[in-house]
C-alpha positions in Angstrom: -98.6 37.4 90.4 -96.2 37.1 87.8 -93.5 38.4 89.9 -94.0 35.8 92.6 -94.1 33.2 89.7 -90.6 34.5 88.5 -89.2 34.7 92.0 -90.3 30.8 92.3 -88.8 30.2 88.9 -85.4 31.8 89.8 -85.3 29.6 93.3 -85.8 26.6 91.4 -83.2 27.1 88.7 -80.9 28.2 91.8 -81.6 25.1 93.8 -81.0 23.1 90.6 -77.9 24.2 90.1 -76.7 24.3 93.8 -78.0 20.3 93.4 -75.8 20.0 90.3 -73.0 21.6 92.2 -73.2 19.1 94.9 -73.4 16.0 92.7 -70.3 17.2 91.1 -68.6 17.5 94.6 -69.7 14.3 95.5 -68.4 12.5 92.6 -65.0 14.1 93.2 -65.4 13.0 97.0 -66.2 9.4 95.8 -63.3 9.1 93.8 -61.0 10.4 96.3 -62.6 7.8 98.9 -62.1 5.0 96.4 -58.5 6.0 96.5 -57.7 6.3 100.1 -59.6 3.1 101.0 -57.2 1.4 98.1 -54.3 2.7 100.0 -55.6 1.5 103.1 -56.1 -2.1 101.7 -52.7 -2.1 100.3 -51.4 -0.9 103.8 -53.2 -3.5 105.9 -51.9 -6.2 103.5 -48.5 -4.8 103.7 -48.8 -4.7 107.6 -49.8 -8.3 107.6 -47.4 -9.5 105.2 -44.1 -7.9 106.0 -44.3 -9.9 109.6 -44.7 -12.9 107.8 -41.6 -12.0 105.5 -39.3 -10.8 108.1 -39.8 -14.1 110.3 -38.9 -16.5 107.7 -35.1 -16.0 106.7 -34.3 -18.1 103.4 -30.9 -19.9 103.7 -30.2 -18.2 100.0 -29.6 -14.7 101.9 -26.1 -15.9 103.0 -25.4 -17.7 100.1 -22.1 -16.5 98.0 -22.7 -15.0 94.4 -21.7 -17.2 91.6 -20.6 -15.0 88.7 -20.9 -16.9 85.0 -19.2 -15.3 82.0 -18.4 -12.2 84.0 -22.6 -11.9 84.7 -24.5 -12.6 87.6 -27.6 -13.4 86.5 -29.3 -14.1 89.9 -28.4 -10.4 90.9 -32.4 -9.1 90.6 -33.5 -11.9 92.5 -30.8 -11.8 95.1 -31.6 -7.9 95.2 -35.3 -8.7 95.6 -34.5 -11.2 98.9 -31.6 -9.1 100.6 -33.8 -8.7 103.4 -33.1 -5.9 106.0 -29.1 -6.7 106.6 -26.9 -7.4 104.2 -23.4 -9.5 105.1 -20.3 -7.8 104.3 -17.4 -10.4 104.1 -14.0 -9.6 105.1 -11.3 -9.0 102.4 -8.6 -11.7 102.5 -6.5 -13.7 100.3 -8.5 -15.8 97.8 -11.5 -13.8 98.7 -13.2 -11.9 95.5 -15.9 -9.4 94.9 -18.4 -12.0 94.3 -18.9 -12.5 98.0 -20.4 -9.0 98.3 -23.8 -8.4 97.9 -24.5 -6.5 94.5 -24.7 -3.0 95.9 -21.5 -3.2 97.6 -19.9 -5.1 94.6 -21.1 -1.9 92.6 -19.3 0.6 94.8 -16.2 -1.4 94.3 -16.4 -1.0 90.7 -17.0 2.4 90.6 -13.9 3.0 92.8 -11.9 0.5 90.3 -13.2 2.0 87.3 -12.2 5.3 88.5 -8.5 4.7 89.5 -8.2 7.3 92.1 -9.8 8.1 95.4 -13.3 8.9 95.4 -15.7 10.7 97.8 -19.0 9.4 98.8 -21.3 11.9 96.9 -19.1 10.7 93.6 -19.8 7.4 93.8 -23.6 8.1 94.6 -23.9 10.2 91.5 -21.7 7.5 89.6 -24.5 4.7 90.7 -27.2 7.1 89.6 -28.2 7.1 93.2 -28.3 10.8 93.6 -26.6 13.8 95.5 -28.9 14.2 98.0 -27.7 14.3 102.0 -29.5 10.9 102.9 -28.1 9.0 99.6 -24.6 10.4 100.4 -24.6 9.5 104.3 -26.1 6.0 103.0 -23.2 5.8 100.6 -20.7 6.9 103.2 -22.1 4.1 105.5 -21.6 1.4 102.9 -18.1 3.0 102.4 -17.0 2.6 105.9 -18.2 -0.8 106.2 -16.1 -2.0 102.9 -13.2 0.1 104.9 -13.6 -1.9 108.1 -14.0 -5.0 106.1 -10.5 -4.3 104.4 -11.9 -3.7 100.9 -11.4 -0.1 100.6 -8.6 2.1 102.0 -9.5 5.9 103.1 -6.3 8.0 101.7 -7.6 11.0 103.1 -10.4 11.7 105.2 -13.5 11.1 102.9 -11.3 10.0 100.0 -11.8 6.2 99.4 -9.9 4.0 97.2 -9.5 0.2 96.6 -7.2 -2.1 99.0 -4.2 -3.6 97.2 -5.0 -7.0 96.1 
């Protein structure tokens, strides 16, 4: 009889241990579920908010940048409101860099400060964007756009410098 009671006690302890393991797993899964549900909630809000934002185009998106005392105080606001497309004005007499979006002005500034032709990768690194191919190709697109609008000159293939004022 003693061995039967010992067997029951052993099985009971094993069942308790298994129950504790399952409770621990449930706690972990409950935490993971809460995180995923939070992500789903944020994504649902984003899905409804983005079309609302994109359907409303503030007039200030195309407003020229006004620089006072050498600093653009509204740059963070304008960057947040930049929208999906940024207008790059054509370069010409009397046109200053202040009409360019901030990201493009930064590119012009890096090239001007270098005093020599630069490649897309060098500019990306100088701006702290990185040297991954996706970043370099994005920078190359900006450079080509500035080239098309007359802000830059391509001295050799892939070498960009400032246009003469």
